[in-house]
C-alpha positions as CSV (number, residue, x, y, z in Angstrom):
1,M,27.9,-46.7,3.1
2,A,25.8,-43.7,4.2
3,R,29.0,-42.2,5.4
4,K,30.5,-42.6,1.8
5,A,27.4,-41.2,0.1
6,A,27.5,-38.0,2.2
7,S,31.2,-37.6,1.5
8,T,30.3,-37.9,-2.1
9,N,27.5,-35.3,-1.9
10,V,29.7,-33.0,-0.2
11,Y,32.6,-33.5,-3.0
12,R,29.8,-32.9,-5.5
13,Q,28.5,-29.5,-3.9
14,L,32.1,-28.4,-3.6
15,G,32.7,-28.8,-7.2
16,T,29.2,-27.0,-8.2
17,Y,30.3,-24.1,-5.7
18,E,33.7,-23.8,-7.3
19,R,32.0,-23.7,-10.9
20,L,29.4,-21.0,-9.9
21,R,32.0,-19.0,-8.1
22,R,34.4,-18.8,-11.2
23,R,31.6,-17.8,-13.3
24,L,30.4,-15.0,-11.1
25,L,34.0,-13.7,-10.3
26,D,34.8,-13.5,-14.1
27,S,31.4,-11.9,-14.9
28,P,31.2,-8.1,-16.2
29,D,31.5,-5.7,-13.3
30,D,27.8,-4.7,-13.6
31,G,27.1,-4.3,-10.0
32,R,25.7,-8.0,-9.4
33,L,28.4,-8.9,-6.8
34,D,27.6,-6.0,-4.7
35,K,23.7,-7.2,-4.4
36,Q,22.5,-8.9,-1.5
37,L,21.9,-12.7,-1.9
38,S,18.2,-11.7,-1.2
39,Y,17.9,-9.8,-4.5
40,W,17.8,-13.2,-6.2
41,V,15.2,-14.6,-4.2
42,L,11.6,-15.3,-5.7
43,P,8.8,-15.9,-3.1
44,T,8.1,-19.5,-4.0
45,D,11.7,-20.3,-3.1
46,R,12.1,-22.8,-0.3
47,R,15.0,-24.2,1.8
48,L,16.9,-21.2,1.6
49,P,20.1,-20.1,3.8
50,I,18.6,-17.5,5.7
51,A,22.1,-16.5,7.4
52,F,23.3,-15.5,4.1
53,L,20.3,-13.2,2.6
54,D,21.4,-10.1,3.9
55,R,25.0,-10.6,2.6
56,D,26.2,-9.4,-0.8
57,L,27.4,-12.0,-3.2
58,R,31.0,-10.5,-3.2
59,S,31.7,-11.3,0.5
60,L,29.9,-14.7,0.2
61,L,32.4,-15.8,-2.5
62,E,35.3,-14.8,-0.6
63,K,34.5,-17.6,1.5
64,S,35.3,-21.3,1.2
65,F,32.9,-23.8,0.7
66,D,33.9,-25.5,4.1
67,Q,33.4,-21.9,5.8
68,L,29.9,-21.6,4.4
69,L,29.0,-25.0,5.2
70,K,30.0,-24.5,8.8
71,T,27.8,-21.5,9.2
72,P,25.1,-22.3,11.8
73,G,21.7,-22.9,10.2
74,V,23.4,-23.8,7.0
75,G,23.3,-27.6,6.0
76,Q,23.6,-29.5,2.7
77,K,19.9,-28.9,1.8
78,K,20.3,-25.0,2.5
79,I,23.4,-25.2,0.4
80,E,21.4,-26.4,-2.5
81,G,19.1,-23.5,-2.2
82,F,22.2,-21.2,-1.9
83,F,23.3,-22.6,-5.5
84,A,20.1,-21.8,-6.9
85,L,20.3,-18.2,-6.1
86,L,24.0,-18.1,-7.3
87,R,22.8,-19.7,-10.9
88,R,20.4,-16.9,-11.1
89,A,23.0,-14.3,-10.4
90,A,25.3,-16.0,-12.8
91,D,22.9,-16.3,-15.6
92,F,21.8,-12.6,-15.3
93,E,23.0,-10.2,-18.3
94,S,23.2,-6.6,-17.6
95,S,21.6,-5.8,-21.0
96,Q,18.5,-7.9,-20.1
97,Q,15.7,-6.7,-18.3
98,P,15.8,-6.4,-14.4
99,F,15.7,-9.7,-12.8
100,G,12.2,-11.1,-12.2
101,L,10.6,-9.6,-15.4
102,E,9.4,-11.5,-18.4
103,E,7.7,-10.3,-21.4
104,T,5.1,-8.1,-19.7
105,T,5.9,-5.4,-17.1
106,P,6.2,-6.5,-13.4
107,T,3.2,-4.9,-12.1
108,E,1.0,-6.4,-14.9
109,Q,2.3,-9.8,-13.7
110,V,1.1,-9.3,-10.0
111,I,-1.9,-6.8,-10.5
112,T,-4.2,-8.6,-12.8
113,S,-8.0,-9.0,-13.4
114,A,-8.0,-11.7,-10.8
115,G,-6.5,-9.3,-8.2
116,F,-3.3,-8.9,-6.6
117,D,-0.7,-11.8,-6.4
118,P,1.9,-11.2,-3.7
119,T,3.7,-14.5,-4.4
120,Q,5.1,-13.0,-7.7
121,V,7.0,-10.2,-5.9
122,S,10.9,-10.7,-5.9
123,E,13.4,-8.5,-4.1
124,S,14.3,-6.8,-7.3
125,L,10.7,-6.1,-8.1
126,W,10.2,-4.7,-4.7
127,S,13.3,-2.3,-5.1
128,T,11.9,-1.0,-8.3
129,W,8.6,0.0,-6.7
130,C,10.6,1.6,-3.9
131,E,12.7,3.4,-6.3
132,T,9.5,4.7,-7.8
133,V,8.1,5.9,-4.3
134,R,11.5,7.7,-3.5
135,Q,12.0,9.3,-7.2
136,H,8.4,10.9,-7.1
137,G,8.5,12.2,-3.5
138,F,5.7,9.9,-2.3
139,T,7.7,8.7,0.9
140,S,5.7,10.9,3.3
141,H,2.5,9.7,1.6
142,S,0.7,7.3,4.2
143,L,-0.4,3.8,3.3
144,G,-4.0,4.4,3.9
145,R,-4.0,7.4,1.9
146,L,-3.0,5.4,-1.4
147,A,-4.2,1.8,-0.5
148,P,-6.7,0.1,-3.0
149,S,-8.8,-0.4,-0.2
150,L,-8.5,-0.1,3.5
151,Q,-10.4,-3.4,4.0
152,T,-7.2,-5.5,3.4
153,L,-4.8,-2.9,5.3
154,P,-4.4,-3.3,9.0
155,T,-5.6,-0.2,10.7
156,V,-2.4,0.4,12.9
157,I,-0.4,1.2,9.7
158,W,-3.1,3.5,7.8
159,H,-0.8,6.4,8.8
160,T,2.4,4.9,8.3
161,P,4.4,6.7,5.7
162,L,5.6,4.6,2.5
163,G,9.1,5.9,3.5
164,E,9.0,3.7,6.6
165,Y,9.3,0.8,4.1
166,A,10.9,2.2,1.0
167,D,14.5,1.8,2.3
168,R,14.1,-1.7,3.7
169,T,14.4,-5.0,1.7
170,L,11.6,-7.4,1.8
171,A,13.6,-9.7,3.9
172,Q,14.2,-7.0,6.6
173,I,10.3,-6.2,6.5
174,R,9.5,-9.6,7.0
175,R,11.6,-9.7,10.1
176,L,9.9,-6.7,11.7
177,R,7.8,-7.4,14.7
178,T,4.0,-8.0,13.8
179,H,4.7,-8.2,10.2
180,G,3.2,-11.5,9.2
181,E,2.4,-12.4,5.6
182,K,-1.0,-10.6,5.4
183,R,0.6,-7.3,6.7
184,V,3.4,-7.7,4.3
185,H,1.2,-8.5,1.2
186,A,-1.1,-5.5,2.1
187,I,2.1,-3.3,2.0
188,L,3.2,-4.7,-1.3
189,E,-0.2,-4.0,-2.8
190,V,0.1,-0.5,-2.0
191,F,3.6,0.1,-3.5
192,A,2.6,-2.0,-6.4
193,T,-0.3,0.4,-7.0
194,V,1.7,3.3,-6.7
195,H,4.3,2.2,-9.1
196,E,1.6,1.2,-11.8
197,A,-0.1,4.8,-11.4
198,V,3.1,6.5,-12.0
199,S,4.7,4.3,-14.7
200,T,1.5,4.4,-16.7
201,S,1.2,8.4,-16.6
202,A,2.9,10.7,-18.9
203,Q,5.8,13.0,-17.6
204,S,5.5,16.8,-17.8
205,E,8.0,19.4,-17.5
206,T,5.3,21.9,-16.5
207,L,3.0,19.6,-14.4
208,E,3.4,17.9,-11.2
209,L,2.2,14.4,-10.5
210,D,0.4,13.6,-7.2
211,L,-1.4,10.9,-6.2
212,V,-4.9,10.9,-4.2
213,P,-7.8,8.8,-3.9
214,R,-9.9,8.8,-7.0
215,F,-13.0,10.4,-5.4
216,I,-11.0,13.6,-4.2
217,P,-10.4,15.5,-7.4
218,P,-14.0,15.8,-8.6
219,V,-15.2,16.7,-5.1
220,T,-12.6,19.6,-4.7
221,R,-13.3,20.9,-8.1
222,W,-17.1,21.1,-7.4
223,L,-16.2,22.4,-4.1
224,N,-14.1,25.3,-5.5
225,L,-16.7,26.2,-8.3
226,T,-19.5,26.3,-5.8
227,L,-17.9,28.6,-3.7
228,V,-17.5,31.2,-6.3
229,T,-20.9,31.1,-7.6
230,E,-23.5,33.5,-6.4
231,K,-26.2,31.1,-5.2
232,P,-25.7,28.3,-2.8
233,P,-25.9,24.7,-4.1
234,T,-29.1,22.8,-3.9
235,L,-29.9,19.6,-1.8
236,A,-29.6,17.5,-4.8
237,E,-26.2,18.9,-5.7
238,V,-24.8,18.4,-2.3
239,R,-26.1,14.9,-2.4
240,R,-24.7,14.1,-5.7
241,N,-21.3,16.0,-5.7
242,L,-20.1,15.6,-2.1
243,V,-22.0,13.2,0.3
244,Q,-22.6,10.4,-2.2
245,R,-18.9,10.2,-3.4
246,M,-17.9,10.1,0.2
247,V,-20.4,7.4,1.0
248,D,-19.2,5.4,-2.0
249,Q,-15.5,5.8,-0.7
250,I,-16.8,4.2,2.5
251,E,-18.1,1.3,0.9
252,L,-14.8,0.8,-0.9
253,D,-13.1,1.1,2.4
254,L,-15.5,-0.5,4.9
255,G,-18.0,-2.4,3.0
256,E,-21.2,-2.2,1.6
257,Q,-23.2,-2.6,5.0
258,V,-21.3,0.3,6.7
259,A,-22.0,2.3,3.6
260,E,-25.6,1.7,3.7
261,L,-25.7,2.6,7.4
262,A,-23.9,6.1,6.6
263,A,-26.4,6.6,3.6
264,E,-29.4,5.7,6.0
265,R,-28.1,8.0,8.9
266,L,-27.5,11.0,6.5
267,G,-31.1,10.4,4.7
268,L,-29.7,10.1,1.2
269,E,-32.5,8.0,0.0
270,G,-35.2,9.6,2.3
271,A,-35.9,10.4,5.8
272,S,-32.9,10.0,8.2
273,V,-32.9,6.7,10.3
274,S,-32.0,6.8,13.8
275,V,-29.0,4.7,15.4
276,K,-31.8,3.0,17.7
277,E,-33.6,1.8,14.4
278,Q,-30.6,0.7,12.4
279,A,-29.3,-1.3,15.7
280,E,-32.6,-3.1,15.7
281,H,-32.7,-3.8,12.2
282,L,-29.2,-5.2,12.4
283,G,-29.7,-7.1,15.8
284,V,-26.6,-5.3,17.2
285,T,-26.3,-2.7,20.2
286,R,-26.3,0.9,19.4
287,A,-22.8,1.1,20.8
288,R,-21.8,-1.3,17.7
289,V,-23.5,1.2,15.2
290,Y,-21.7,4.1,16.6
291,Q,-18.5,2.2,16.5
292,L,-19.0,1.7,12.8
293,F,-19.7,5.3,12.4
294,E,-16.3,6.1,14.3
295,D,-14.7,3.9,11.7
296,C,-16.2,6.2,8.7
297,G,-14.3,9.0,10.6
298,K,-11.1,7.2,10.6
299,V,-11.3,6.4,7.0
300,M,-11.6,10.0,5.9
301,E,-9.1,11.1,8.4
302,V,-6.5,9.1,6.3
303,R,-8.1,9.3,3.0
304,W,-9.1,13.1,3.1
305,P,-7.9,14.8,6.1
306,E,-8.2,18.0,4.4
307,G,-11.9,17.6,3.8
308,R,-12.5,18.5,7.4
309,W,-11.6,22.1,6.6
310,L,-12.9,22.3,3.0
311,I,-16.4,21.6,4.0
312,L,-16.4,24.6,6.3
313,P,-16.6,27.2,3.9
314,L,-19.4,25.2,2.1
315,Q,-21.6,25.4,5.4
316,A,-20.9,28.9,5.6
317,K,-21.9,29.4,1.8
318,C,-25.1,27.4,2.6
319,Q,-26.3,29.6,5.4
320,T,-28.9,30.7,2.9
321,A,-29.6,27.4,1.6
322,T,-32.8,25.3,2.5
323,P,-32.9,23.9,6.1
324,A,-32.6,20.5,4.4
325,T,-29.3,21.3,2.7
326,R,-27.8,22.9,6.1
327,R,-29.0,19.7,7.8
328,L,-27.4,17.5,5.5
329,L,-24.2,19.2,5.5
330,A,-24.0,19.4,9.1
331,A,-24.9,15.7,9.6
332,T,-22.3,14.9,7.0
333,R,-19.5,16.8,8.9
334,D,-20.4,15.4,12.2
335,L,-20.3,11.6,10.7
336,F,-17.2,12.0,8.6
337,Y,-15.2,14.5,10.6
338,P,-16.4,14.5,14.2
339,E,-14.6,17.3,16.4
340,L,-11.3,16.1,17.6
341,E,-10.3,16.3,21.5
342,G,-9.2,19.8,22.1
343,Q,-10.1,21.1,18.6
344,V,-10.7,24.5,18.3
345,V,-13.3,25.0,15.5
346,V,-13.3,28.2,13.2
347,E,-16.6,29.1,11.9
348,Y,-16.7,30.7,8.4
349,S,-19.0,33.6,8.2
350,A,-21.4,34.0,5.1
351,E,-19.4,37.2,4.2
352,G,-15.9,35.7,4.4
353,A,-17.1,32.5,2.6
C-alpha cells in the first residue's frame, strides 16, 4: 500500500509539474525565464531544492520531471518547494510591481519603527538595492562608512566595499565562508539604508548626491568657516561643533559606556580623567580602557578618515588660542586619530593655515 501511495504521489507531482511548465513556457517573454530560481525565494521559505537555486527557469524547464527528481539532494519534499517557486513565477505579471512588493515600498517593509527585519528580504528586493548602489556609484564606499551603527557590523568587514557584494545574489553571499546569518543581516541593513536614502532624495541635474555619516557635514562646514575667520575658535566652540559631535558618533557605534569614557578623557564635562581612574571606576585593567580608546580610533578611521587631515589646519589656526583649547584639540586628535605606524606627520604653520 505504501508503494502504491508513493507511486500515486509521484504521478500527481508529474501532473503539477507539467501544468506549471506549460504556463511558464507560454507566458510573455518578459525575462522571467532567464532569472535564477532563487529570484523567487522568500526568507521564510523552507525545504527548497538547493541544487536548483542558481539555475535559471529556462534551463530547469528543459528537464523532464524524472531528470529533476533524480538530481542529488532533491526528493519529493524538495520538489514541492520547487513547485511553490514555479507558481510564483507563473503568477508574476510584468506590469505589476517587482516581485516581493506590496502596497508599500520594499524598504518601508523591512525598515520600520520596530527596527530592521531581514526576514522580509527576497532576492528580487536585494537585487533592487544592489542596482541602486551600482547606479549611484557607491560600490567603492565601505560598509562601515554607511552602516546605521557599527555595533551590529562585524569589525572584519568595516572596510569592505559595497561592490564586494553588489554583484552577488543572496544565495551566493550566504555560501561565502564566515558569512552566517548575523553577518548577512548586517550587510542587508547597510544596503537597505543606502537604498532608502537614495530613493527618498530628489534628483538634480546640477547637484551630485553622496552619502556620509550624518555628523560629518555640520563638522566640515564649521571647520571651513572657522579656518577663514580672523580669530581662532573658543574652547566652547571647539567642544560643541567638533568634539561633542565625534563623541556622539562613538556612542552610536560603540555604545554609551565608551562614549562616556571618551568624554571623560577629553574633559568635556570638566577636568580630564586619567585612564587609571577610569579603569578603577569600571573595575577593569588599564589595558582594557586603552583597548576601548583604540576602538574609537578604528571607528573614525572608517567613518571619517579624512578627519585626520582636516583637524591639522584647525590646530594650526589655534596656535594663538587659549592653552585649554589647544590641549583639547591635541587630545581629540590623539584619541580619534592616533599616529599610524610609519606615518609622516605634516605640521601646518600658523601662516599657512
